[in-house]
N, C-alpha and C positions, 0 to 999 in steps of 0.2 A: 101889390099889397098883400103882407103876409095875414094869414087868420089866426086872432088869438084861441088858443083851445081851453077851457076851462077843466081845470085837474078836478076831476072827479072820486068823492071819498069811497075809500072800500067799504065795501059791507062786511060787517062782521059773520064770519060762518059760526055754525055749529060748533066747529073745532076750535073757534078762538072762544067762544062762550064756555065752553067746556073746561078750558086750560085755565082760564080766569076764575072759574070757580074753584078748582082745585088748588088753584095758588092760595085763593081766600080762605081755604080750609086749613091747607099747611099752616099757614100765619096764625090762624086760631089754635090748631093743636098745639103749636111751637109755643105760643104764650101760655096757653093752660098745663102744658108740660113744665114750662119754667117756674111758673107759679107753685104747681106740684111738689117740684123739685125743692124750691125755696123752704115753703112750708114743711116739708121733710126735714130741710136742713137745721131750720131755726131753733125747735128744742135740743138738737146735739151742740149747737153754740151756747145756747144759755145754758144748758147743764154744765158744758165744760168751764164756762166763765163762773158758775157758782163754784166748782170744785177750786177752780186757780183761786178765787177769794180766800175759801177755806185754807188752801195751803199758806198763803200768806198773812195770814192771822196766828196761824198754829205752829209751823214749822221753823225751828230754830236751828239755826248754823253757827255755831262758834266761832269768834275770829280767832287764825291760829297766830301764834306769837311771833314777834318780830326776829326773823331768821330762819322760820318754819313754813315758808311758803310751800313747800312739796309735801307739807305734812297732811293726810287727810284731813279735810273738816269734819268734826263729827254730828251726827244726824239727831236732832232732838226735839220732840213735839210737846208742845204748850199743852196740855190737857186740861189745863184752869180755864183755859180761854176755850177749849173746845168744849166743854162742858158747859160755858156761858150760851155755846151757840146752841147746844143738844145734848141733854142731860143723859142719853142713851150711847154715848162714845163709851167703847169697851176697849180700844185699842187702835192701832194704826199699821197699815200693811205696806211695804215698800220692798221693789226689787230694785238691784243694780241694773238689770237688763231682765225683761221691758221695762224700762225706766218709767215710762207710762202709768205703770200700777204703783201709784204714793197715793193712799186714800186712808181716809178715817174710817173704821169700822164700829158700826152700832147694831143693838141688842134689843128686838122688840119684845112683846108678850105672844107675836105669831110672825109667821114666815111670809106675811104678805104685805104688811104695812109699808116695808123700803122698798118694795119691788118698783115703785113709780114715785116714790118719794124721795129726793136727794136727804144729803145730812144735814141740809137746813131747813128742811120741811115744805120745801117748794115741790109743787106736782111736776113731773118731769119723767120724760121715759128711760133716762140714766138708772133712773132707784139709787141706792147706795150700795156698799158693800156691807152684807150683815151678817152676823153668826146665827146659827141654828138658835131657835128659842130654847130647846133642851138642853143646851151645851153652858157650862159654867161660865160666868163670864171675865175669869180671874185665867181662864185659858190651861184650867187645872185636869182638864177629863185627858183622858187617854186618846181620844177623838174628837178633834174640833173641827165641825164644819162650818166655812164660811163661804157664802155665795155672792154671785156677781153676774151680771147681764154681758152675754155676747152680743155687741150693737149691730154687727157686718156691717153698718156703716161707721168708719170712722175706727178708733183705736181704743177707744173710752172704757173705763171699768174693767173688765174681766178679759175684753175682747183680746188681747195679746197674750193671754195665757196659750192660745193655740200655736204660738212661735216652738212651744214644745214638740210639737210634732215633729219638728226637725231633732232628730239624737245628735246632731252636731253641736244645735243650738242649746239643749240640754247637759251637754260635757262642757260648754264653756261659759255656762250660767247656772250652775248648780244650786243656786242660795235664795232664799228670800227672808224677809227679819220682820218682825211684829214687835211694837213697840205698845208698853200698855201704862196705864195710869200710875202706878206704883214704881214706876221709871224703870220697869226692868226692858232691857234690848234680848230678845230671843231669835235665835239664827236657825234656820231648817234648813237642812239638806234634802232635794228633793231625790225620790228613791221609786218613784211610780208616777206615771203618764199614761194616760190612756181612756178609753170611750167604752161608758159601763151602764147597764139598765139603771133606773132610775130608783128600783128596789134593792139594789145589790150590798153584799155584805158592807162596802167600803163606806157606807152611810152610818154603821152602827156606833152610836153615841155610849152604850151600857153594857157593860162584861160582867157577868154574875160570877166567873170562875176565869182563873189564868190561863186554862186550857184553851177558851172560846177568845180570850184577846190574843192568843197565840196563832190561834186559827183565822182571827182576824188581819195581822199582819201576813201571814203568807198568802191570803188570799187577796190582798193589796198589792204584793209582788207580782203574785201571778196573774194579775190584770192588768200590767204594766207593759205597754211595749216593748219597753228596752231593759235590759236586764244591767242594774246597777247596784255596783258593790258596796252595800251600807248595811252595816250592822244592826239588825234589831234584837229586839229582848224583851222582858216582860215589864222593864222601866222605863219603854219607848213613849214618849208623847207625840202624836200625830196632829198635823194640820192637814186637814182635805179642802181645797179650792176648788168649787164646782162651779160651773157654766154651762151653757148649751152647747149642743156641737155644731159643728158649721152648716149642717144640713139641717138644724133646726129640729131634728128629730123630738119628739115631745115625750118618747119614752126612753130615750138615751141622754145622757150627759158627759162632758167631758169634765175629767178631774185631774189636777196635778195635786200630790201628797209630798209632804214633807215630815222629817222627822226632826225633833228638837237636838240640837248638838250642845252638849251641856262644857 
C-alpha cells in the first residue's frame, strides 16, 4: 500500500516579500507617473482645441472659380468675428512653414495678461501670441515685437520658430505673413535668426534719430546666426518674433526678425 504524502506549502522567504513590495511600489509609481503625464498634457490639448475653434470661426478661404483647381486659395481672416470674441485682436500671423504658427495676435495694456490667457480669455499655459504694449496696434512702428511661448511639449505657439536654427530651413522658408483688421496682408522676409540677451537693442521700439535706427538694423544683422542677403534701409519696417530658448535660459531669448516687403 502506497503512502499518500501531503504537499506542504512553501513558506515565503524574505526575498519573496521584498520582491512583492518592490512590485507594488513600481505599480504605484507607474500609476502616479501616468496621472502626472495626463495632467501635464490636458492643458496642451485644451489650449490647442481653443485655437482650433478660433480658426474655424475666423479663417476664411475663398472658393476658387471653376477650372482653377490649381490656383492657390487666398487666405483671409474675418476680423469682425474675431473682435466679437476678443476686442484686443490687432492682427493674425501665419507661416507657410512651420504651418502650425497660424494664430491671432492680441495686444494688452501690459505684457503679462496674455502670458497664460488664451485669445478666448481662458486660463491656459499656452497663453496667446501678443504684441508688445509699447507698439502701435497698426504695425506702423519701425520695429514691432510679437511674443509667444516655447512650449517644450508639442509644437504650439512659437515653439516651432526653433526650426529656424537650421539654415537650410531658413533658406527654404524665408517668409511669414501678418494680416490686419484694415485688410492689409503684409509679407515679411526673414533676415535675422539668433539667440540674444533680453535687454539687447533688437528689442528697441523707438528711435530718436535715423542714425540710431540704422545702428539698430546693423545690430540685428550682426546678431544673426546666418548672413541673409536682404536690403535694409531707413524706410524698413521690422517685426521681431520672440520666444524662450530651448534651454529655457531666463536671461536669453530666441528671435526671428523679418523686414516688410513692399
